[in-house]
DRENLUMGU-417406 format. One record per residue (C-alpha): residue number from 1; x, y, z. Coordinates in steps of 0.05 Angstrom, whole numbers. Layout:
- NUM, X, Y, Z
...
***
This chain:
- 1, 256, 2680, -3335
- 2, 324, 2698, -3375
- 3, 346, 2655, -3430
- 4, 409, 2648, -3470
- 5, 409, 2660, -3541
- 6, 460, 2655, -3597
- 7, 445, 2694, -3659
- 8, 504, 2675, -3709
- 9, 515, 2607, -3726
- 10, 523, 2572, -3802
- 11, 493, 2514, -3833
- 12, 528, 2456, -3880
- 13, 525, 2499, -3937
- 14, 575, 2549, -3913
- 15, 652, 2536, -3927
- 16, 689, 2513, -3874
- 17, 634, 2478, -3834
- 18, 614, 2406, -3810
- 19, 571, 2369, -3864
- 20, 536, 2347, -3797
- 21, 503, 2412, -3791
- 22, 430, 2393, -3792
- 23, 372, 2433, -3762
- 24, 365, 2367, -3710
- 25, 432, 2371, -3697
- 26, 435, 2440, -3681
- 27, 368, 2437, -3636
- 28, 402, 2374, -3598
- 29, 468, 2415, -3580
- 30, 432, 2474, -3563
- 31, 392, 2435, -3512
- 32, 454, 2408, -3478
- 33, 489, 2470, -3469
- 34, 431, 2510, -3449
- 35, 421, 2557, -3510
- 36, 341, 2575, -3517
- 37, 338, 2622, -3582
- 38, 386, 2600, -3628
- 39, 404, 2631, -3698
- 40, 380, 2592, -3764
- 41, 441, 2610, -3799
- 42, 442, 2621, -3875
- 43, 372, 2630, -3887
- 44, 391, 2666, -3950
- 45, 424, 2597, -3984
- 46, 364, 2560, -4022
- 47, 382, 2494, -4006
- 48, 375, 2516, -3927
- 49, 319, 2559, -3935
- 50, 282, 2497, -3965
- 51, 302, 2465, -3903
- 52, 275, 2513, -3851
- 53, 212, 2520, -3883
- 54, 197, 2444, -3888
- 55, 224, 2430, -3816
- 56, 205, 2489, -3773
- 57, 135, 2509, -3741
- 58, 121, 2575, -3709
- 59, 123, 2560, -3640
- 60, 121, 2642, -3611
- 61, 117, 2705, -3652
- 62, 179, 2701, -3699
- 63, 206, 2640, -3666
- 64, 208, 2572, -3689
- 65, 214, 2504, -3675
- 66, 226, 2436, -3702
- 67, 162, 2409, -3726
- 68, 185, 2339, -3706
- 69, 202, 2348, -3635
- 70, 258, 2298, -3610
- 71, 239, 2254, -3553
- 72, 262, 2280, -3483
- 73, 338, 2263, -3475
- 74, 358, 2216, -3421
- 75, 419, 2259, -3412
- 76, 388, 2311, -3381
- 77, 359, 2318, -3315
- 78, 286, 2329, -3317
- 79, 291, 2399, -3294
- 80, 325, 2420, -3357
- 81, 271, 2388, -3405
- 82, 241, 2456, -3410
- 83, 301, 2482, -3443
- 84, 316, 2424, -3479
- 85, 290, 2445, -3549
- 86, 308, 2512, -3568
- 87, 273, 2560, -3613
- 88, 307, 2584, -3674
- 89, 309, 2652, -3698
- 90, 319, 2677, -3769
- 91, 391, 2689, -3782
- 92, 439, 2700, -3837
- 93, 509, 2728, -3848
- 94, 526, 2764, -3910
- 95, 594, 2786, -3940
- 96, 596, 2848, -3972
- 97, 661, 2865, -4020
- 98, 659, 2930, -4054
- 99, 701, 2993, -4059
- 100, 690, 3062, -4028
- 101, 733, 3120, -4014
- 102, 783, 3096, -4063
- 103, 794, 3025, -4023
- 104, 764, 2960, -4027
- 105, 721, 2939, -3967
- 106, 703, 2878, -3936
- 107, 649, 2878, -3883
- 108, 605, 2822, -3856
- 109, 537, 2834, -3827
- 110, 491, 2788, -3790
- 111, 419, 2795, -3809
- 112, 360, 2775, -3766
- 113, 288, 2767, -3796
- 114, 226, 2770, -3768
- 115, 193, 2714, -3802
- 116, 199, 2667, -3858
- 117, 160, 2706, -3907
- 118, 204, 2765, -3892
- 119, 270, 2717, -3908
- 120, 236, 2691, -3968
- 121, 224, 2770, -3994
- 122, 300, 2778, -3979
- 123, 320, 2720, -4013
- 124, 282, 2737, -4082
- 125, 306, 2808, -4077
- 126, 382, 2790, -4071
- 127, 379, 2733, -4115
- 128, 359, 2775, -4173
- 129, 421, 2808, -4160
- 130, 471, 2758, -4132
- 131, 488, 2681, -4134
- 132, 464, 2664, -4063
- 133, 470, 2585, -4074
- 134, 547, 2590, -4084
- 135, 558, 2591, -4004
- 136, 515, 2590, -3941
- 137, 544, 2658, -3930
- 138, 541, 2694, -3993
- 139, 589, 2749, -4028
- 140, 554, 2811, -4050
- 141, 584, 2861, -4088
- 142, 545, 2917, -4054
- 143, 561, 2971, -3991
- 144, 537, 2960, -3927
- 145, 496, 3021, -3932
- 146, 457, 2999, -3995
- 147, 442, 2932, -3974
- 148, 420, 2958, -3903
- 149, 372, 3007, -3941
- 150, 347, 2957, -3987
- 151, 334, 2904, -3929
- 152, 299, 2954, -3886
- 153, 252, 2976, -3951
- 154, 229, 2899, -3954
- 155, 212, 2901, -3869
- 156, 234, 2952, -3826
- 157, 237, 2900, -3770
- 158, 293, 2872, -3798
- 159, 357, 2871, -3757
- 160, 424, 2890, -3781
- 161, 485, 2878, -3742
- 162, 558, 2885, -3761
- 163, 589, 2818, -3746
- 164, 655, 2804, -3706
- 165, 671, 2887, -3720
- 166, 749, 2881, -3709
- 167, 767, 2823, -3744
- 168, 824, 2839, -3798
- 169, 802, 2825, -3860
- 170, 725, 2820, -3859
- 171, 689, 2869, -3815
- 172, 669, 2938, -3799
- 173, 733, 2967, -3765
- 174, 781, 2915, -3789
- 175, 856, 2938, -3798
- 176, 861, 2910, -3875
- 177, 795, 2928, -3899
- 178, 749, 2966, -3856
- 179, 726, 3037, -3838
- 180, 744, 3076, -3781
- 181, 670, 3084, -3756
- 182, 606, 3063, -3762
- 183, 574, 3121, -3787
- 184, 641, 3125, -3843
- 185, 605, 3053, -3864
- 186, 531, 3066, -3859
- 187, 522, 3136, -3876
- 188, 453, 3157, -3873
- 189, 431, 3082, -3846
- 190, 468, 3094, -3784
- 191, 412, 3104, -3744
- 192, 382, 3041, -3761
- 193, 437, 3002, -3739
- 194, 428, 2989, -3660
- 195, 472, 2936, -3636
- 196, 554, 2909, -3657
- 197, 575, 2836, -3650
- 198, 652, 2835, -3601
- 199, 678, 2777, -3643
- 200, 720, 2726, -3611
- 201, 783, 2768, -3604
- 202, 748, 2825, -3568
- 203, 707, 2837, -3503
- 204, 657, 2895, -3477
- 205, 705, 2931, -3443
- 206, 757, 2936, -3504
- 207, 691, 2956, -3548
- 208, 679, 3010, -3499
- 209, 746, 3049, -3505
- 210, 721, 3073, -3567
- 211, 666, 3123, -3547
- 212, 628, 3120, -3607
- 213, 610, 3054, -3599
- 214, 581, 3056, -3530
- 215, 512, 3082, -3561
- 216, 505, 3005, -3590
- 217, 482, 2944, -3554
- 218, 534, 2898, -3552
- 219, 519, 2830, -3571
- 220, 572, 2765, -3570
- 221, 557, 2700, -3614
- 222, 587, 2643, -3626
- 223, 593, 2643, -3706
- 224, 591, 2567, -3690
- 225, 616, 2519, -3760
- 226, 606, 2467, -3717
- 227, 549, 2440, -3671
- 228, 594, 2430, -3609
- 229, 618, 2501, -3611
- 230, 552, 2528, -3607
- 231, 550, 2581, -3551
- 232, 621, 2590, -3544
- 233, 603, 2659, -3539
- 234, 526, 2685, -3526
- 235, 477, 2728, -3498
- 236, 438, 2726, -3437
- 237, 370, 2761, -3452
- 238, 308, 2773, -3398
- 239, 249, 2794, -3452
- 240, 187, 2768, -3477
- 241, 201, 2705, -3525
- 242, 189, 2732, -3586
- 243, 221, 2764, -3645
- 244, 197, 2836, -3619
- 245, 213, 2821, -3554
- 246, 287, 2807, -3570
- 247, 283, 2862, -3623
- 248, 265, 2911, -3574
- 249, 313, 2889, -3524
- 250, 374, 2893, -3575
- 251, 350, 2973, -3595
- 252, 344, 2982, -3522
- 253, 407, 2958, -3495
- 254, 371, 2915, -3456
- 255, 415, 2855, -3451
- 256, 427, 2823, -3389
- 257, 500, 2802, -3405
- 258, 543, 2771, -3458
- 259, 582, 2707, -3450
- 260, 651, 2721, -3477
- 261, 714, 2684, -3495
- 262, 777, 2711, -3463
- 263, 791, 2759, -3520
- 264, 863, 2730, -3521
- 265, 837, 2662, -3542
- 266, 818, 2690, -3610
- 267, 856, 2684, -3673
- 268, 867, 2757, -3682
- 269, 880, 2788, -3618
- 270, 952, 2807, -3624
- 271, 988, 2826, -3689
- 272, 1039, 2774, -3724
- 273, 1061, 2729, -3775
- 274, 1027, 2661, -3776
- 275, 1085, 2634, -3829
- 276, 1140, 2657, -3781
- 277, 1102, 2636, -3714
- 278, 1112, 2711, -3693
- 279, 1060, 2738, -3644
- 280, 1069, 2815, -3621
- 281, 1031, 2860, -3577
- 282, 1017, 2928, -3609
- 283, 1083, 2964, -3574
- 284, 1127, 2910, -3603
- 285, 1097, 2916, -3667
- 286, 1107, 2989, -3666
- 287, 1183, 2977, -3651
- 288, 1193, 2937, -3716
- 289, 1147, 2986, -3760
- 290, 1098, 2931, -3773
- 291, 1145, 2882, -3806
- 292, 1159, 2812, -3792
- 293, 1221, 2807, -3754
- 294, 1237, 2746, -3782
- 295, 1220, 2752, -3860
- 296, 1204, 2832, -3858
- 297, 1132, 2820, -3893
- 298, 1081, 2863, -3866
- 299, 1047, 2839, -3802
- 300, 971, 2829, -3790
- 301, 950, 2877, -3741
- 302, 905, 2847, -3696
- 303, 847, 2874, -3653
- 304, 886, 2900, -3596
- 305, 924, 2939, -3644
- 306, 862, 2972, -3682
- 307, 827, 2979, -3614
- 308, 883, 3028, -3591
- 309, 888, 3055, -3656
- 310, 814, 3083, -3651
- 311, 808, 3086, -3573
- 312, 796, 3158, -3538
- 313, 783, 3129, -3470
- 314, 823, 3096, -3417
- 315, 773, 3072, -3361
- 316, 702, 3065, -3382
- 317, 643, 3029, -3371
- 318, 632, 2968, -3403
- 319, 569, 2930, -3421
- 320, 564, 2875, -3367
- 321, 595, 2808, -3389
- 322, 623, 2738, -3363
- 323, 683, 2703, -3389
- 324, 672, 2629, -3403
- 325, 710, 2571, -3424
- 326, 680, 2515, -3460
- 327, 668, 2456, -3417
- 328, 701, 2406, -3463
- 329, 764, 2449, -3466
- 330, 766, 2454, -3391
- 331, 765, 2380, -3388
- 332, 818, 2373, -3439
- 333, 863, 2410, -3388
- 334, 841, 2373, -3332
- 335, 844, 2307, -3357
- 336, 912, 2322, -3394
- 337, 884, 2295, -3462
- 338, 853, 2323, -3518
- 339, 777, 2352, -3521
- 340, 760, 2308, -3572
- 341, 775, 2243, -3543
- 342, 729, 2189, -3510
- 343, 752, 2203, -3433
- 344, 725, 2273, -3446
- 345, 664, 2251, -3478
- 346, 642, 2201, -3425
- 347, 658, 2251, -3362
- 348, 622, 2311, -3409
- 349, 564, 2273, -3415
- 350, 560, 2245, -3339
- 351, 568, 2321, -3313
- 352, 511, 2338, -3358
- 353, 466, 2275, -3328
- 354, 484, 2294, -3265
- 355, 484, 2381, -3267
- 356, 444, 2399, -3318
- 357, 467, 2441, -3381
- 358, 538, 2463, -3400
- 359, 524, 2536, -3388
- 360, 488, 2521, -3317
- 361, 557, 2482, -3296
- 362, 604, 2540, -3324
- 363, 560, 2592, -3298
- 364, 519, 2579, -3238
- 365, 525, 2507, -3211
- 366, 553, 2503, -3140
- 367, 629, 2491, -3139
- 368, 611, 2442, -3088
- 369, 561, 2400, -3132
- 370, 613, 2403, -3190
- 371, 664, 2372, -3136
- 372, 623, 2312, -3120
- 373, 625, 2290, -3199
- 374, 698, 2314, -3208
- 375, 742, 2353, -3163
- 376, 789, 2375, -3214
- 377, 735, 2402, -3257
- 378, 708, 2438, -3193
- 379, 773, 2476, -3189
- 380, 778, 2497, -3261
- 381, 710, 2527, -3265
- 382, 724, 2563, -3197
- 383, 785, 2588, -3226
- 384, 755, 2613, -3294
- 385, 704, 2648, -3251
- 386, 755, 2686, -3217
- 387, 795, 2694, -3281
- 388, 854, 2662, -3252
- 389, 885, 2637, -3321
- 390, 941, 2646, -3360
- 391, 926, 2679, -3427
- 392, 970, 2664, -3494
- 393, 947, 2713, -3554
- 394, 924, 2687, -3611
- 395, 953, 2727, -3676
- 396, 942, 2730, -3752
- 397, 890, 2666, -3753
- 398, 921, 2626, -3697
- 399, 873, 2612, -3640
- 400, 906, 2632, -3572
- 401, 905, 2587, -3513
- 402, 875, 2598, -3446
- 403, 913, 2558, -3388
- 404, 886, 2543, -3321
- 405, 930, 2577, -3264
- 406, 951, 2510, -3240
- 407, 977, 2485, -3305
- 408, 1007, 2555, -3323
- 409, 1091, 2548, -3330
***
């Protein structure tokens, strides 16, 4: 049976995250979403790692569950109970800032570890050189190549995955501080990199335009900073429910599909200048020579621009994927109110109680079954499944908007 996994999340010890991000909260929301394997997030942080050690038990080889299982939820139908309590896979994101080739590079890496003992070894090794307690996503003054070599020397089962590879400021291929290729970044460690993460502002067809990326498994994850954002991007796998099974699927490109944001909704899709409210497509940016037409400052070149710079193919085959708009976001549009309102809360919980997990509702529930609960939502879900939406691109840190066809003007 296939399952959904979200490998890249954070704890309350990362900057800009919800203070309520605890393991029990993550487990609860992952169950509601329909995520069966969830990244632990931030295992390099001393206090969070202590929580992982004290609160988790190994429930499958290399995967962990809460020692104290929550009681069955009254808000989930019996058929969904088997998916309610997720398994945690040990994960962390690290931020690397260093000089290479005469330029400052800023690269984020997602790291998956096969067991708590390996995570502990990583923490000891990195803790000798860097301050791991300052942030759940630690900043390390070392190259991506060297860190990868060090991690694999500790345990060759560790997976190192370049995170949100197109983001302008902190990524492998970013316009501001990245590289032009994975090989330039990782050098002789390149053969040990098996996957890349799309990020919210890109999708598999965009990655596939760069032929050198086609050999890598495409992964998508939420990078969630709050529990309700879990699964905004995710992966569907059909493999043994164990760390080694998941790792093999990643190494061998055996991902069923990824669940993607419409890339325009990501906050770095277009070029732009946030202070002046300027959002431009790559051709428009070229016309103004990369300068803000309002204040003349350099524009932040977005993901689409960077893809076009590196693209060497027009119509490649992309890795399998499906677009998805979070359920609360759809409800906010259907009910003409904010997605955090009580009105949305009530209908959201009713839908979960009646139909099952959020992923089931958005991906596979019959439209007629959704209509039996709310006809407007049924029409919205069908519109998203058929990609009948208006896309307003994000830029320079401003999220874009996905507007339902009926709402578009």
